C-alpha positions as CSV (number, residue, x, y, z in Angstrom):
1,M,0.0,0.0,0.0
2,E,2.5,2.6,1.2
3,F,5.4,1.2,-0.8
4,Q,4.8,3.5,-3.7
5,A,5.5,6.5,-1.4
6,L,8.9,4.9,-0.5
7,K,9.8,4.3,-4.2
8,K,8.8,7.7,-5.3
9,P,9.5,10.2,-2.4
10,D,7.7,13.3,-3.6
11,Q,7.2,15.9,-1.0
12,I,3.4,15.2,-1.0
13,N,3.8,11.4,-0.8
14,E,6.3,11.7,2.0
15,Q,4.1,14.0,4.0
16,A,1.1,11.7,3.5
17,Y,3.1,8.7,4.7
18,I,4.2,10.5,7.8
19,F,0.7,11.8,8.4
20,D,-0.7,8.2,8.1
21,F,1.9,6.9,10.4
22,V,1.3,9.6,13.1
23,L,-2.5,9.2,12.8
24,F,-2.3,5.4,13.1
25,H,0.0,5.7,16.1
26,F,-2.3,8.3,17.7
27,L,-5.4,6.2,17.2
28,Q,-3.7,3.2,18.7
29,T,-2.5,5.3,21.7
30,I,-6.0,6.7,22.6
31,P,-7.7,3.4,23.6
32,T,-4.7,2.3,25.7
33,F,-4.8,5.6,27.5
34,F,-8.6,5.4,28.0
35,L,-8.2,1.8,29.4
36,V,-5.5,2.9,31.8
37,A,-7.6,5.9,32.9
38,T,-10.7,3.8,33.5
39,N,-8.7,1.2,35.4
40,L,-7.2,4.0,37.6
41,S,-10.6,5.5,38.3
42,H,-12.1,2.1,39.3
43,T,-9.1,1.5,41.6
44,M,-9.7,4.8,43.2
45,Q,-13.4,4.1,43.7
46,A,-12.6,0.7,45.2
47,K,-10.5,2.2,48.0
């Protein structure tokens, strides 16, 4: 999918590749953060 951007590093393709990577990483980080936050709040309520 993204291999074309690596073969032909235009400015636009490069930016799109970086944007996709950052967006994907960001979207993966949010659920983890949310799970940790809910776990912490439940732990606080239990005490």
